[in-house]
MIZA-202691 format. One record per residue (C-alpha): x, z negated, y negated. Coordinates in steps of 0.05 Angstrom, whole numbers, plus 32768, in hexadecimal, padded with zeros to 4 digits. Example, Ala and Ser with C-alpha at 12.3 -4.5 7.8 and 13.67 -1.06 7.14 Angstrom:
residues 2
80F67F64805A;81117F718015;
end
This chain:
residues 135
77F56F93832A;78276FBE8306;78716FAF8315;78A26FB582DC;78EB6FB882EF;79216FAD82BA;795B6FDD82AF;798A6FB482DA;79576FB38314;79516FFE8310;799C7007830F;79A26FDC834C;796E70068371;79907048835E;79D6702E836E;79BF701783B2;799A705783C4;79CA708A83A8;7A05705E83BD;79EB70608405;79EC70AC8404;7A3170AB83E4;7A4A707B8419;7A3070A98450;7A5270E48430;7A9370BC842B;7A8E70A98475;7A8C70F48486;7AD270FC846A;7AE371458465;7AA871598490;7A7071738461;7A6E71398430;7A4F716483F8;7A18717E8425;7A097137843B;7A08711C83F4;79DC715783DB;79AA71538414;79A67107840F;799C710883C4;7966713D83C9;7942711083FC;794670D483CC;792570FF8396;78E9710983C4;78D970BE83C3;789470A883AB;78797069838C;789F703A8360;78DF704A8387;78D47094837A;78CC70898330;790A705E832A;7936708E8354;791E70CA832B;793470AB82E9;797270CC82CD;7998708C82C0;79D8706C82DA;79E2705B8322;7A1670268314;7A60702A8320;7A6E704C8362;7AB97056835C;7AD4704383A0;7B18706183B0;7B07705B83F9;7ACA70578425;7AD8700D842D;7AD8700183E1;7A98702983DB;7A7870018412;7A8C6FC083EF;7A606FD683B5;7A276FFA83D7;7A166FCD8413;7A0A6F8E83E8;79E26FB983B6;79B46FD083EF;79A76F878402;799D6F7483B9;796C6FAE83AF;79436F9883EA;79426F5083D3;792E6F66838E;78F46F9083A8;78DC6F5B83D9;78D86F2B839E;78BC6F588366;78996F90838B;78906F7E83D6;78666FBB83E3;78A16FE883CE;78D76FC783FA;78C36FF08438;78BE702E840D;7905702483F4;792170168439;790070538458;79147080841D;795D706D8424;795B70768470;793970BB846B;796E70D08437;79A570BA8467;798670DE84A2;797C711D8477;79C571198460;79DF710D84A6;79BA714984C0;79DF7174848E;7A1F716984B4;7A2F71A284E4;7A277188852A;79FC714C8517;7A0E710884FC;7A4470F4852C;7A6070AE8538;7A7B709F84F2;7A3A70B184CF;7A11708E8503;7A39704E84FA;7A33705284AE;79E8705B84B3;79E6701C84DF;7A0E6FF584AB;79E1700C8473;79A36FF9849C;79C06FB584A8;79CB6FAC845D;79826FC18450;79696F908485;79956F56846D;79646F448435;
end
């Protein structure tokens, strides 16, 4: 069975995935945020399956304009839960793929920080994982 996602569905998935990487970079503060964002985004681009195709499209990722980490989290965490709900409903076989893709991107990004992830990044990864698992 071929799954067809509409443009809004695709934007939700991209916003959630790239938003998670952006949120992790924001949590890093002044400590290597660009490296975290770059490494995490590269990891997202290595996704396969339907998720990989959607993330590889050069389209919008929604409006990620938080002035603080808290404002960004207010956008991204619900988007992660919504993305998982959407996939569980429309493409259940892809839900686990999306979850693992996002978590690998976060781990890859966190490893880019000199000295390892540290407590702030570890806590943000926990919050993102909770949002993924809330669906």
